[in-house]
ZAMARGU-4260 file (C-alpha; in steps of 0.2 Angstrom, whole numbers, plus 5000, padded with zeros to 4 digits):
<rodrens>
0) 5000/5106/4864 | 5004/5098/4880 | 5013/5113/4887 | 5001/5127/4887 | 5008/5138/4900
5) 5020/5153/4898 | 5035/5160/4908 | 5026/5173/4919 | 5028/5168/4937 | 5014/5161/4948
10) 5009/5171/4964 | 5023/5173/4976 | 5041/5167/4975 | 5044/5150/4965 | 5054/5138/4975
15) 5067/5129/4965 | 5070/5110/4965 | 5081/5103/4979 | 5093/5098/4966 | 5094/5116/4960
20) 5096/5122/4978 | 5110/5110/4982 | 5120/5116/4967 | 5115/5135/4969 | 5113/5135/4951
25) 5103/5150/4944 | 5087/5147/4934 | 5091/5143/4916 | 5086/5157/4904 | 5074/5148/4893
30) 5072/5163/4882 | 5090/5163/4878 | 5090/5144/4875 | 5075/5146/4863 | 5084/5159/4853
35) 5099/5148/4852 | 5088/5134/4845 | 5081/5145/4832 | 5099/5149/4825 | 5100/5132/4818
40) 5107/5115/4821 | 5125/5112/4826 | 5136/5103/4814 | 5134/5084/4814 | 5143/5076/4828
45) 5145/5092/4838 | 5134/5095/4853 | 5122/5110/4851 | 5125/5124/4863 | 5107/5124/4867
50) 5108/5108/4876 | 5125/5112/4884 | 5117/5113/4902 | 5108/5097/4900 | 5125/5088/4895
55) 5134/5096/4910 | 5120/5090/4922 | 5120/5073/4914 | 5139/5071/4915 | 5139/5076/4933
60) 5130/5059/4936 | 5136/5049/4922 | 5154/5055/4917 | 5156/5042/4903 | 5138/5044/4895
65) 5137/5044/4876 | 5129/5060/4872 | 5126/5056/4854 | 5108/5050/4857 | 5105/5067/4865
70) 5112/5077/4851 | 5101/5066/4838 | 5086/5069/4849 | 5089/5087/4850 | 5090/5089/4831
75) 5074/5080/4828 | 5064/5089/4842 | 5071/5106/4837 | 5067/5104/4819 | 5050/5096/4822
80) 5044/5110/4834 | 5052/5124/4824 | 5039/5138/4821 | 5028/5132/4836 | 5027/5145/4850
85) 5021/5144/4868 | 5008/5157/4874 | 5022/5167/4882 | 5030/5170/4864 | 5045/5158/4868
90) 5049/5144/4855 | 5040/5128/4860 | 5057/5119/4860 | 5061/5127/4877 | 5048/5116/4885
95) 5055/5099/4881 | 5072/5107/4884 | 5067/5112/4902 | 5059/5095/4906 | 5075/5086/4901
100) 5086/5098/4911 | 5075/5094/4927 | 5077/5076/4924 | 5096/5077/4920 | 5099/5087/4937
105) 5090/5073/4946 | 5101/5060/4938 | 5090/5052/4925 | 5100/5041/4912 | 5102/5044/4894
110) 5087/5034/4888 | 5075/5044/4899 | 5083/5061/4893 | 5082/5056/4875 | 5064/5052/4877
115) 5061/5068/4887 | 5067/5079/4873 | 5055/5070/4861 | 5041/5068/4873 | 5029/5080/4863
120) 5035/5077/4845 | 5022/5063/4842 | 5008/5073/4850 | 5011/5090/4843 | 5021/5087/4827
125) 5021/5076/4811 | 5034/5064/4819 | 5027/5046/4821 | 5030/5033/4834 | 5037/5022/4820
130) 5050/5035/4816 | 5055/5036/4834 | 5057/5018/4835 | 5068/5017/4819 | 5079/5031/4825
135) 5080/5028/4843 | 5075/5011/4847 | 5060/5002/4856 | 5063/5009/4873 | 5063/5027/4868
140) 5047/5024/4857 | 5039/5016/4873 | 5043/5030/4884 | 5037/5043/4871 | 5021/5034/4868
145) 5018/5032/4887 | 5017/5051/4889 | 5008/5055/4873 | 4990/5062/4877 | 4975/5054/4870
150) 4965/5066/4858 | 4950/5075/4864 | 4942/5073/4847 | 4942/5054/4851 | 4938/5054/4869
155) 4930/5070/4873 | 4929/5074/4892 | 4936/5057/4896 | 4953/5062/4887 | 4962/5067/4903
160) 4957/5053/4914 | 4960/5040/4901 | 4977/5048/4897 | 4981/5045/4915 | 4975/5028/4914
165) 4986/5025/4899 | 5001/5032/4907 | 4999/5022/4923 | 4997/5006/4913 | 5013/5011/4903
170) 5022/5015/4920 | 5018/4997/4926 | 5030/4991/4913 | 5042/5006/4914 | 5042/5018/4929
175) 5052/5031/4918 | 5036/5035/4909 | 5030/5043/4925 | 5046/5052/4928 | 5045/5061/4912
180) 5027/5065/4916 | 5031/5073/4933 | 5045/5083/4926 | 5033/5089/4912 | 5020/5094/4924
185) 5033/5103/4935 | 5039/5114/4921 | 5021/5118/4916 | 5016/5122/4934 | 5032/5134/4935
190) 5025/5143/4920 | 5006/5143/4923 | 5004/5162/4926 | 4998/5166/4909 | 4983/5155/4910
195) 4966/5160/4915 | 4963/5159/4934 | 4950/5145/4932 | 4961/5135/4921 | 4976/5137/4933
200) 4965/5131/4947 | 4959/5116/4937 | 4977/5110/4933 | 4983/5114/4950 | 4969/5102/4958
205) 4974/5088/4946 | 4992/5091/4951 | 4987/5090/4969 | 4976/5075/4968 | 4986/5064/4956
210) 5003/5070/4951 | 5009/5075/4969 | 5004/5058/4977 | 5012/5049/4962 | 5028/5059/4965
215) 5028/5054/4983 | 5025/5035/4979 | 5039/5035/4967 | 5050/5044/4980 | 5054/5059/4969
220) 5054/5072/4983 | 5063/5086/4974 | 5048/5086/4962 | 5035/5083/4975 | 5040/5098/4986
225) 5041/5110/4972 | 5024/5105/4965 | 5017/5106/4982 | 5022/5124/4984 | 5016/5129/4966
230) 4999/5121/4970 | 4999/5130/4987 | 5002/5147/4979 | 4987/5144/4966 | 4974/5136/4977
235) 4978/5145/4993 | 4985/5162/4989 | 4981/5170/5006 | 4989/5156/5016 | 5003/5156/5004
240) 5006/5174/5006 | 5005/5172/5025 | 5018/5158/5025 | 5029/5169/5014 | 5029/5183/5027
245) 5033/5171/5041 | 5048/5165/5031 | 5054/5182/5027 | 5052/5188/5045 | 5062/5173/5051
250) 5076/5177/5038 | 5076/5195/5044 | 5079/5190/5063 | 5097/5192/5070 | 5105/5175/5075
255) 5100/5158/5068 | 5097/5145/5081 | 5098/5131/5068 | 5115/5137/5062 | 5121/5137/5080
260) 5114/5119/5083 | 5122/5114/5067 | 5139/5120/5073 | 5137/5111/5089 | 5133/5095/5079
265) 5148/5097/5069 | 5159/5099/5085 | 5151/5083/5092 | 5155/5073/5076 | 5173/5080/5075
270) 5177/5074/5092 | 5170/5057/5088 | 5180/5056/5073 | 5165/5053/5062 | 5167/5060/5044
275) 5151/5069/5040 | 5143/5084/5031 | 5131/5094/5041 | 5119/5105/5031 | 5104/5116/5035
280) 5088/5111/5025 | 5076/5125/5024 | 5058/5119/5024 | 5048/5123/5009 | 5032/5133/5010
285) 5020/5119/5012 | 5031/5111/5026 | 5032/5128/5035 | 5013/5130/5034 | 5010/5112/5041
290) 5022/5115/5055 | 5014/5132/5059 | 4997/5124/5060 | 5003/5110/5071 | 5014/5120/5083
295) 5006/5137/5083 | 5020/5151/5084 | 5036/5146/5076 | 5053/5148/5083 | 5069/5149/5072
300) 5073/5131/5072 | 5056/5127/5065 | 5060/5134/5048 | 5072/5121/5043 | 5080/5104/5048
305) 5098/5098/5049 | 5104/5085/5037 | 5119/5074/5041 | 5127/5065/5027 | 5139/5051/5030
310) 5147/5037/5019 | 5141/5021/5027 | 5125/5014/5034 | 5135/5010/5051 | 5140/5029/5052
315) 5122/5034/5052 | 5119/5024/5069 | 5136/5031/5075 | 5130/5049/5072 | 5114/5045/5081
320) 5123/5038/5096 | 5134/5053/5098 | 5119/5065/5096 | 5109/5056/5109 | 5124/5055/5121
325) 5131/5072/5119 | 5115/5082/5116 | 5097/5081/5123 | 5087/5070/5112 | 5068/5071/5109
330) 5065/5053/5110 | 5047/5054/5103 | 5054/5061/5087 | 5065/5045/5083 | 5061/5035/5068
335) 5072/5022/5059 | 5068/5022/5040 | 5085/5013/5037 | 5080/4997/5045 | 5062/4999/5039
340) 5062/5009/5023 | 5047/5018/5017 | 5038/5010/5003 | 5044/5023/4991 | 5063/5018/4993
345) 5066/5032/5006 | 5079/5028/5020 | 5085/5039/5034 | 5086/5041/5052 | 5075/5054/5060
350) 5078/5062/5077 | 5077/5078/5086 | 5088/5087/5099 | 5084/5101/5110 | 5095/5115/5118
355) 5092/5124/5134 | 5081/5138/5128 | 5069/5126/5121 | 5073/5127/5103 | 5071/5110/5095
360) 5080/5105/5079 | 5075/5090/5069 | 5089/5080/5062 | 5089/5068/5047 | 5104/5056/5046
365) 5108/5047/5030 | 5121/5041/5018 | 5125/5051/5002 | 5117/5037/4992 | 5102/5037/5003
370) 5101/5056/5000 | 5102/5054/4981 | 5087/5041/4982 | 5078/5052/4994 | 5078/5067/4982
375) 5076/5058/4966 | 5067/5042/4970 | 5066/5030/4955 | 5075/5043/4944 | 5091/5039/4954
380) 5090/5021/4950 | 5097/5024/4933 | 5090/5012/4920 | 5082/4999/4932 | 5079/4987/4918
385) 5098/4984/4915 | 5105/4970/4925 | 5119/4976/4936 | 5132/4964/4929 | 5129/4969/4912
390) 5127/4988/4914 | 5136/4998/4901 | 5149/5011/4908 | 5139/5025/4901 | 5123/5020/4910
395) 5131/5017/4928 | 5130/5032/4939 | 5147/5038/4946 | 5141/5037/4964 | 5133/5020/4961
400) 5146/5010/4950 | 5150/4998/4965 | 5134/4998/4974 | 5122/4993/4960 | 5125/4974/4964
405) 5120/4977/4982 | 5102/4982/4979 | 5091/4976/4993 | 5081/4960/4990 | 5067/4962/5003
410) 5049/4967/5000 | 5044/4980/4987 | 5061/4987/4986 | 5067/4971/4977 | 5057/4977/4962
415) 5057/4996/4962 | 5051/4995/4944 | 5034/4988/4949 | 5031/4993/4967 | 5016/4985/4977
420) 5005/5000/4976 | 5007/5001/4958 | 5003/4983/4955 | 4987/4985/4966 | 4982/5001/4956
425) 4984/4992/4939 | 4974/4977/4945 | 4959/4987/4951 | 4959/4999/4936 | 4956/4984/4925
430) 4939/4981/4934 | 4934/4999/4932 | 4930/5002/4914 | 4919/5017/4918 | 4930/5032/4916
435) 4921/5042/4930 | 4923/5027/4942 | 4942/5026/4937 | 4945/5044/4939 | 4936/5046/4956
440) 4944/5030/4963 | 4961/5035/4957 | 4961/5051/4967 | 4954/5042/4982 | 4967/5028/4981
445) 4981/5041/4979 | 4975/5051/4994 | 4979/5036/5005 | 4997/5041/5008 | 5003/5029/5021
450) 5005/5010/5019 | 5006/4995/5031 | 5014/4978/5028 | 5005/4962/5034 | 5012/4945/5033
455) 5004/4928/5027 | 5008/4912/5037 | 5017/4906/5021 | 5030/4919/5023 | 5023/4931/5010
460) 5017/4949/5013 | 5004/4961/5007 | 5006/4980/5006 | 4990/4988/5011 | 4985/5006/5014
465) 4983/5012/5032 | 4966/5008/5039 | 4964/4992/5028 | 4954/4978/5035 | 4954/4959/5033
470) 4941/4961/5018 | 4955/4971/5009 | 4968/4958/5013 | 4957/4945/5006 | 4954/4954/4989
475) 4973/4959/4989 | 4978/4941/4990 | 4964/4932/4981 | 4956/4944/4969 | 4938/4940/4965
480) 4940/4923/4973 | 4940/4932/4990 | 4921/4931/4988 | 4923/4914/4996 | 4932/4921/5011
485) 4923/4916/5028 | 4934/4924/5041 | 4952/4927/5046 | 4965/4924/5060 | 4975/4939/5064
490) 4991/4935/5074 | 4984/4918/5077 | 4967/4923/5084 | 4950/4922/5075 | 4945/4939/5069
495) 4930/4946/5060 | 4933/4952/5042 | 4930/4970/5048 | 4945/4969/5059 | 4957/4984/5055
500) 4975/4978/5052 | 4990/4985/5059 | 5008/4986/5052 | 5017/4970/5055 | 5001/4959/5058
505) 5001/4941/5052 | 4984/4937/5043 | 4978/4920/5039 | 4962/4921/5028 | 4950/4907/5030
510) 4942/4902/5013 | 4926/4892/5010 | 4926/4877/4998 | 4910/4882/4988 | 4915/4891/4972
515) 4898/4899/4972 | 4901/4908/4988 | 4894/4926/4989 | 4901/4942/4997 | 4890/4951/5009
520) 4884/4969/5006 | 4890/4973/5023 | 4908/4970/5017 | 4907/4986/5008 | 4907/4995/5024
525) 4923/4987/5029 | 4932/4988/5012 | 4945/5002/5012 | 4954/4998/4995 | 4947/5001/4978
530) 4951/4983/4973 | 4940/4976/4987 | 4926/4989/4984 | 4925/4987/4965 | 4925/4968/4966
535) 4911/4968/4979 | 4901/4981/4969 | 4903/4971/4953 | 4896/4956/4961 | 4882/4964/4969
540) 4877/4973/4952 | 4878/4956/4943 | 4867/4948/4956 | 4853/4960/4960 | 4841/4946/4966
545) 4853/4942/4980 | 4857/4959/4987 | 4841/4961/4997 | 4842/4945/5007 | 4842/4945/5026
550) 4858/4944/5035 | 4862/4929/5046 | 4848/4925/5058 | 4847/4935/5074 | 4837/4926/5087
555) 4825/4937/5097 | 4828/4926/5113 | 4844/4920/5121 | 4845/4905/5109 | 4835/4899/5095
560) 4829/4881/5101 | 4826/4870/5086 | 4823/4854/5097 | 4811/4842/5088 | 4794/4840/5097
565) 4794/4826/5110 | 4813/4823/5108 | 4825/4824/5122 | 4835/4840/5124 | 4853/4841/5119
570) 4859/4839/5137 | 4848/4824/5143 | 4855/4807/5146 | 4849/4793/5134 | 4847/4775/5136
575) 4860/4764/5127 | 4855/4746/5125 | 4872/4744/5114 | 4883/4745/5129 | 4891/4730/5139
580) 4892/4735/5157 | 4899/4726/5172 | 4883/4727/5182 | 4870/4714/5176 | 4852/4722/5174
585) 4858/4740/5176 | 4851/4753/5164 | 4864/4761/5154 | 4863/4779/5149 | 4875/4790/5138
590) 4880/4806/5147 | 4873/4822/5139 | 4889/4831/5144 | 4901/4822/5132 | 4889/4811/5121
595) 4901/4797/5119 | 4901/4787/5103 | 4910/4771/5097 | 4925/4770/5097 | 4927/4783/5111
600) 4936/4776/5126 | 4923/4776/5140 | 4920/4773/5158 | 4904/4772/5169 | 4897/4778/5186
605) 4882/4772/5196 | 4868/4784/5198 | 4852/4784/5208 | 4840/4771/5203 | 4853/4758/5199
610) 4857/4766/5182 | 4875/4768/5175 | 4880/4784/5166 | 4893/4782/5152 | 4906/4796/5150
615) 4921/4798/5138 | 4936/4796/5149 | 4942/4814/5145 | 4926/4821/5151 | 4927/4834/5164
620) 4914/4826/5174 | 4924/4810/5176 | 4938/4819/5184 | 4926/4827/5196 | 4917/4811/5201
625) 4934/4802/5203 | 4940/4816/5214 | 4925/4814/5226 | 4928/4795/5227 | 4914/4789/5216
630) 4918/4771/5210 | 4920/4768/5192 | 4910/4754/5183 | 4918/4745/5168 | 4909/4748/5152
635) 4912/4744/5134 | 4904/4745/5117 | 4893/4731/5111 | 4890/4726/5093 | 4877/4740/5088
640) 4885/4755/5080 | 4871/4767/5080 | 4874/4782/5091 | 4869/4799/5097 | 4881/4814/5098
645) 4881/4832/5101 | 4892/4843/5090 | 4896/4862/5091 | 4899/4872/5075 | 4907/4889/5075
650) 4903/4900/5060 | 4903/4917/5053 | 4886/4924/5050 | 4879/4924/5032 | 4862/4922/5023
655) 4856/4904/5022 | 4870/4897/5033 | 4858/4887/5044 | 4849/4880/5029 | 4865/4875/5021
660) 4872/4867/5037 | 4857/4856/5041 | 4856/4851/5023 | 4874/4845/5023 | 4870/4835/5039
665) 4855/4827/5032 | 4865/4821/5016 | 4877/4812/5028 | 4862/4802/5036 | 4861/4812/5052
670) 4845/4814/5060 | 4844/4831/5070 | 4837/4827/5087 | 4839/4845/5094 | 4848/4861/5089
675) 4851/4878/5097 | 4859/4894/5088 | 4866/4907/5100 | 4864/4925/5096 | 4878/4932/5085
680) 4893/4940/5094 | 4905/4950/5083 | 4898/4942/5067 | 4901/4925/5074 | 4888/4912/5077
685) 4888/4896/5088 | 4877/4881/5084 | 4874/4866/5095 | 4867/4850/5087 | 4862/4833/5094
690) 4861/4821/5080 | 4857/4802/5078 | 4868/4792/5067 | 4865/4775/5061 | 4883/4771/5061
695) 4896/4779/5073 | 4909/4777/5059 | 4901/4790/5049 | 4904/4803/5062 | 4921/4810/5055
700) 4913/4811/5038 | 4898/4821/5046 | 4910/4833/5054 | 4920/4836/5038 | 4904/4839/5029
705) 4899/4852/5042 | 4916/4861/5041 | 4915/4862/5022 | 4899/4873/5023 | 4905/4891/5018
710) 4905/4901/5034 | 4909/4887/5046 | 4927/4888/5052 | 4926/4874/5066 | 4916/4859/5071
715) 4919/4849/5087 | 4912/4837/5100 | 4902/4845/5114 | 4912/4847/5130 | 4901/4853/5144
720) 4908/4857/5161
</rodrens>
């Protein structure tokens, strides 16, 4: 059975969900509800007493909801699970009932609650998915199937990770699958005390590594915070007990500085005529533990935060202005998650105010709707798959009836049913057929709990984990086609693929034209995301004969000189009998500083020995000689089109680059007179080639062919000073 735990409490006090704390509702007596379930079903059409609490919580969010699907689901679930008992001795039906109550209090809509009541029937009873579809429809069948475990008899030790893979894939099409799973895990964690310590620890670790990060990403803070405390109690009992003592000692102190600051805030807002509700939000155990490690000895105001709830977005900023004007703000604590929401839908203003004795109170400012989303995340969206214009009355939350059409349209919030992090996760899991790789990579991926957004020149954006590099951006944008990436521009400037990106950067990825381009093994050192690492590792595994090749050439002297024996160096002037010069009998030479070729506009200058040196008119040497009063000599191109030119290629280092580049030049009919390759700098390599071309008109084609070599990002004419 999926819910193996029983009712005895875990070590230390159990912290209720935020939804329960807000309503000050006592913990439901599941034993009493279990006994009510065993007394039999209610008459047809009448809501059974056992789910009265669920109905009450549901109607608080959806006043006009049709409760018939819940009654029907209860009848099937109770009859199917009848006779099954939890290890605590309670009727098994108390588990799906408790899971459904958790979701109802968070504001889940009717379809989710219906599936929640039935979520263990297919796994633990004779009910089939076909029966669920026939009686409740395809949506409910999909949700139930999404949370149904795979059998150990079929999958062995891989059952748990493969079940999570199945759930994540299902969540990719309907986030309500994971909502039910999170509530299911919360109730099991609440009642884990009867299990053997080693099993408690195993379940707690999976909860810590997988379920809590998923709750954070889906924005379900009410579930996340309670799960954190329950895991803390099991895995760190001594630190948990110490934290409990800190909280108890603070509660026993006389006077509450946080309450006093709250009163002061209320006064400030009353004077400003801003309607607002000011609440004190006690920190949960893990939060207190983190703050104590960060700040050392805690003061009274450290054990909670102030929450200011207002009606409109503009009121949030009005509250902020009043607090910063009338009280002493701690400017370093200010964060605006309204203008720039977190990737998990969270919106709020964060600030802090200090009073004369040094007590500092953190303040959260948000609207009532923002607060609902902050607590329940995707659960607060109702049915995210129902278009706003056609949403039935029973599926529209009371607080959201008029706001549903105003949902944001920017970034990941435009499609909360398929957030960017989930799309990336689903993409890389396809490339990780090995269960162990999937399971370890999933935990590693979920441990990256902060995201950045980088922008593309075309106006699109990429969501990446903090610490991601240009390598990660390439694979996020192009998938395995990123093997052909040769470099990047970050904020308009050339950057190496190892460059770590920051939130808000603009990234242009430079792609080679060769479909057989190869990733470098070095890229693995810079790949931060599973998608990038898995794609690179797959390529390397499929091409073992390529993995031991040397990196791009690293010269052992200042520059690798490939000048042909007996040839002129790249900078030496060359006799040019094609030229027509206004000085009969003069020897004409092409300047090595700018290597003019037809049809460049040129000019000449007399030099010692009666020769004339020809320069391109934009050459820096021309301006210098004219500035010193040197007279110009008129020159023009003759009929011959052969030329010599010096080209500079800028590239990223990679194996075989030099061979590929010289081959491309040879195919264009260029004869290399000399070449130098400078030592790599930040993975970039500069090549200088002086070449002979039989026809100057072929120069543009030669430069295009050089640019098309993978790894080369720019080719230009030499411009020596």
